[in-house]
N, C-alpha and C positions, 0 to 999 in steps of 0.2 A: 666327103664326094659323092658326086651325081655322075652319072655317064653322060658324055658328050665331048665339050669341051674344058669343061668346069676345071680349075687347077687347084693345087693343095693351099691351104691357107699358108702366109708364111709371115713370120715377125715383122712388128711395126717397130719394136725398142721400146718407143715411149711408154708404153703402157706395160713394161714386163715388171717383174718383181723377182729379186735375187734368192733361188732356195738354198743353194749350199755354195759358203765363201769358199775360195781357193785356200790350201794349206801355207801360201804365202803370199807376199804382195809385190813381188817381181815377175818378170817374164819369164815363163818354163813352169810356173806354180799355177796348175788347173786344180779346177774340181770341175766335171764335164762328162761329154760322152754320153748321153743318159739314153736309157733304154727304160720304156713305161708299158704297163698293162692296167687294166681295173680287174678286181678280182673281189667278190664278196663286200662290194660296196665301199671297198678302199682303193686308192691309187698306191699302185707300188712301181717305185723309183730307182733303177739299177745305173750304178754312176762310177766312173774312177775318179781316183785322186790322182795326183801326179806333183812331184817335185822338179826343179830343174836339174839338166843333165849334170852327172856329176856329184848331187845331192840326193839321187836316189829313183829318179825320173817314177814312173806308173809304180805306186808304193803298193795300193790298193783298189780292190772291186767292193762296193757298199751296196745293199739291200735296203731301202728303207720304206714306211709304209705313211699314208697321209689319208686323212678324212677330209679334209677340203682341198686337196691337189697343193698347197702352199706349204704348209707346216709338216716336216715327214721327222718319222722317229725311226731309227736305224734298228733292225732286226738281224741284220747278218754281217759280218765284213770277212773279206778273204784275202789276206795279204799274198804277195807276190812271192815269198819265201816259199808256200807250199807246192809251187810248182816249178822251183828251181829256178826263176824266169830273172830275167834283167829288167824285167818292166811288163806291167799290165796295161791292155789298151782298152778299149770299149768290151762291155760285159752286155750280153743280150737274153733278156730275162722273158721265160715264156710258160704257160702253164699249157699242159696236153691235155686232151680232150677225155682222159681218165684222172681230170684233177691234182698228177704230179706238178711240180715246180722243177723247172731248169733253168738253169744260167751255165748259158757259152761263155766261156772266159779266152782272151785273148793273149797270148803269154807270148815272151821274147827270148828266143835263146840267147844266153850271154855269150859275148864277143864276137856275134855276127847280127847280119839284116833278118835273119829269118824269124816268122813268126809261126805259130800255129795256135788251133782251137782248142780246148780241152771242156768238158762238160761236168758240170755238177746237177745230180738229181737228190731230189729230197721229198716227205710228203708234206711239210711246210714249208714256206719261205725262211723261217729260223733256222732249219736244218741244214742249208744250204750252207752253214757256215762250216759244217767240219764232214760234210760229205764228199765222199770220195771222186778222185777226178778220175777219167780217162778221154783218151785225145781222138777227137772225131774230125779232125781237119789234119792232118800232117804236115803238107806243104811237104819239099822237096829239096834236094841242094839248088833247085833252079828259081822256087817260087815261094814265098812267104805268103802266107793267108791269115787275114784278120778280120776283127769287125763284123761278123755276119749279122744280117736282117733274117727273122724267119716270119712264114706263113703256114699255117696249116687249111686245108680243107678237105674238101671229098677227094679230091684228088691227091691224097698225101701232104707232105710235107716239102716247103719249098726254101730257098736259101740262096741269099745274094749277100757274095764275101768281098771283101777286098781283097786283091792277088798283087803282091810286086814282083818284077822280074829282078833275081838276083846274080846274071852275069857280070853286073858292075856295081861298085861299093858306092859309086859317087852315083850312079843313076838308079838306087834301089829305092828310090821316092816315088816313083813312077806308079801308077795303079790303074787298074782296071776293076771293073766289076765283073763278077764270075758267078754265072748261077748253077745252083744244081737242085737236084731232087732226092727224097729218101722216102720209103715206106713207114719209117720210123721216127726220126728224128736224129738218127744215131749213125746208120751208115748211108753214104750219101754217094753220088755219082753225076758228074761233073756233064753241064748239058751244053753251054753256049755262053759266049761272053754276052752280058747284059747290058754295059754301058760302056763308051770309050772316052779320051779325051777326043776335043775336037781341035783339028790345027788351026792356028790362028786366032783363037777364040779364049775366053776367060778360063775355061777349064782346058786346055790343051794339055798341062802337064799329066792329069791324073783325076780320075772321078771316082767315088765312094759312095755306093748307096746308103741314106741313113734312115728311111722309113720306106714303107711300102703300103697304099690303101688299095683293096681290093675290092671293086663293085663289080659284081657279076664276072664277066670274060674282061673286063677293062682293070688295068691297074696303072696308079699313078705313084710316083717315087720323089721323094727331096732326094738329093745328092749334093756332097762337098765336092769342089774341085779348085783347082787351083793351075795358073798357066806355067808357073816356071818354079824351078827347085827353090828359089825363094821364099816363096809363099808357103812351103812346107811348114804344117803347125797351124796356118791364119787361113784356111780354106773358107770360100764363104757357099752360100746354099743358092742351088738352082731347082728346077722341076724337069722331071722327064713321065713320057706316057709309054704305054704299049698295052697288047692285048694277048689274051688265050689263046693259045693255039686248038688244034683237033684234037690232039694228043693229053690235053690237060695239061701241059707246060706252059709257061710265059715265053715269050720271044723276046727279041731286043726291043731294048727303049729308046725312045727320040726326044732328044733334050729340047725343049721349048728355047723359043729364039728371044729369050728377053735377060736383062741384065742381071747379076746374081746379086742376093741379099746379104747386106753385110754389117757388122758393128760400127758405130759411128766414130769409134777409137781407132786410131791406126794400132798395127795394120791390120784393122777390119776384118778379123777372124770374127766367123759366124756359123758354126759347124754341128754336125750330131744331131739333126734336129729330129725329135719323137713329140708325137702327138697322140692322142685319146681323145675319144668321141665322148661329150655330156649327154646327160639324158635331155637336154633343152635343146639339142642338135647342132652346139656350137662346139668348137674344138679347143682344146687346150694345148698347148707346145710347150714343149721342153726344149733348151738347146744351150749349147756352150759358147761363150762368146768373149772377146775381149774386151777389156776394163779399162780405165785411163791409166793405168799404171802398168799397162802391157800384161799382169797375170789374167788369168780366164776365170768368170764365175759361172753358174747353171742358172739359168734362168728361166721362166714362166710365163705366159701369156693367155689371155683368152682371147681369139677370133672368131 
């Protein structure tokens, strides 16, 4: 991204390649929710494997490594059973300034609509497989928290997470993206709402930031949105912009006035966009998208 009005690259689908097939061929079987970083000459990809409701839901988070960004070798797999969770959602993979590896895991509390975020930390990505977990975003009786996106710079740690109100079982799919800061990536302070749905628009029901690109004091984010509860799990992707404030935190984001990007296959879900910068200046995108049979696969393309 550059300064000014330049936007994030968005998927074109036609030139995409499937990176991970789903664990089934029916709606509700997904591979996706990617989180990507580059380190030591490799692309590292964390993602979620999911089966339909009643068959296991989010069964595992996986960390994999690739030399070319397409063919991946699994280096760690983390089961939902480790967290006593009904389901796991999108992981967030980061490397600290000290070179430590962290995986932020979103875990669903059984029998509820509540979510929390636990942290695994290790010296190597392989070590994440059996690293001890500690809760860093607990949520509470009124809110569930999941799907964090993280950024670290000279001002400290920044986090954008999907927050769901829990006062109504039927309305718990609603979501805003809330922004928090931390001195260490472990202890977080909520600061402000970063992005909310817009009445009458394609993202009215809820929004979830999926990636951030920081360029100086400007931030550009991709986000998932949906207009209705019926579009839950089939969100499409849009773009929003913001700036850093005088205190070093980031302010709220403003969504671009444009149509969202979706899969060509009904019901057109395309979500959890993650991206890495390539040495030649291009961007490699990863995302989860609906395929012809209703399952979701994890795809990549270069823009």
